[in-house]
N, C-alpha and C positions, 0 to 999 in steps of 0.2 A: 411643294410638299404639304398637303393638308396638317393642322393640328391632331396630333396622338389623343385618344380618350383619356390616357390616365399617365400618371409618372411612370410606371413600369413600361407601356409604351414607348413612352419617350425614351427613357433609358437605353432599351433594345433598339430603337431606330438609330440613335447616336452613336451606339457600338458597332452597328452596321457600317453607318456612314463612317465610320473611324478605321473599320476595316475596307474601305475602297469601294462600297456597295454605293449605287443610286438606288434611294430609299423612299417607298411610298407607304403610306398610311392609310386604311380604311378604303382598300380598292374593291368596288362594287366588282360581285360575281354573278348574281342573278338575282331576281326577284324571287319572292315566295309565294305560293299559291293564294294566301291570304292576303297580300300586301307584303309591303317591307323591304327589304333587300338583304341578301347575304353579303358579307364583306372579309375580304383578308386583314388580319389586324394589321402584321407588317410583312411587307415584300421587299429584298434587295437585290439588286440584279447587276451583274459586272461581266465583263466580256474577258475573258481569259484565252490565250492560246486561239483564236477562231471559235470559241465554244461560249454560247449564252450560260451562265451560272444564275440560277435562282434560288433565294433563299425564304421560305415562306414561313413565320413564326406567328403562332399564335399565344397568346396571352389570357389567364383567368386562374379561376380559384379550382381546388380540387376537394372535394367536402361531399358528404352524401355516400351514396352508393357507388363502390371501384366498378363495378359493371356498368353501369349507366354515364360514369365520367370516361370510361374504355369507348363505348359508344359514340360518344359526344367528340374526343378526340378524333375518330376514325373518319367522321362524317366531316370534321372540320379539314381533313386531309384525303378526304374520296379523290377519286378520279376524274370525276366531274371537275370538282374545284381546282385541282390540279390542272388540269388541260384549260379552264379557264384564265388561271392565273400566268399557266405559260403563253397563251393565245394575246393576253393583256401586254406583257412584257416585251414581246417580240414587236408588237403594233409600236408600242412605244419607244421602243430602242432601232424600229426599224432592221431588225434582225430578221432574215429570211428562215421559213419553217423548215428548208433542207438543211441548213447547219444546225450542227451538234446543241445539244440542250441538256444540262444538268438540274435536277432539282434537290433542293435539301428542305427538310420540314423540322419544324422543333414545336413543341409545346411548354411555354415556361409557365409555371405554377406559382404564383405570387403568394396563394395561401394553400395548405394542404394537410390531409392528415399522412402520418407516415406510414400507415397499412394503405391507401388508396395508391401513393406513389409507389410501393414495392411491388403492388398488384399490377400496375399499369408498366413498369419496368420488367416484370416478368412476362407481361404480353407483348413484349420487346417493341412497346409504342415510342415514339420519340419524344421522351418527356424527360425535364428538367426543373430541380426546384431554382427559384430565382437566385438564392444565395449561392448556390452552388455554381449557377453562371456565371455570377459576379466572380465570385473565387477563382475557379477555373477556366474561364474564357476572358471575361471583361477585363480585370485586372492585367492579365496576361498581354491584352491589345492594346492597353493604354501604355504599359511600359515598353512595349516594342514600337509604339508609334514616338514615344519620348526619346528612344534610344535612337532612332532612324525619323526624325520628322519631313515630311515631302518637302521641305521650305530648308533653306539656309538662316536658320535663329541667330541673332547675335545676341548671345545671352549674357555675355561677358561674365562668367563663372556662376549665374544663375541657371536652375533648373529649366527645363523646356517646360512651358507650359501647355497646356491644351488649347484649342481654338474656343474662344468664349461663346459663340452659339452651341457649344455642346456643353452646356451648363450642368446636368445631373452628370456627367462623366467628370466636369470639371469639379463638381463637388465631392463627388465619390473619390476622385485622385487626391484632392485637399484632406478629404478626412483619414485617409487611410496612409498618407505619408509619413 
């Protein structure tokens, strides 16, 4: 897995991994007309009951004109980008295109204005503030994992701790205990 560009991308990639997804960051999607390339920030994939589940997450700031933010988010989750990500995940996991695939998307706002966030939610765009993601999704995932770890820890009365390679989740759990 390549290194995420920001701490927020790292935190979200760790969260998806804790949820059982195979995670990649910075997946190349296509080249731009003037050079450079378009990338997906974070993509998680896992197979559930013979179905490939893909979770595509973009991370960024929401400031300025709410309508231009909406256009940016719509472009990040455009059909062309979705299809490229589905192809990429199917190829990487050798998953036949004839088998069912589900696709979830989410834009996580690290910085935002309340006005913009409200506007985007009214437009029914898949957006959440990072603080809400931590409170409503990440913390419960950590607690669930600690209550039912995939290994048999010998804690001898101590609480189960997260894997050390999930250093931001580990820090978050430590701070919030």
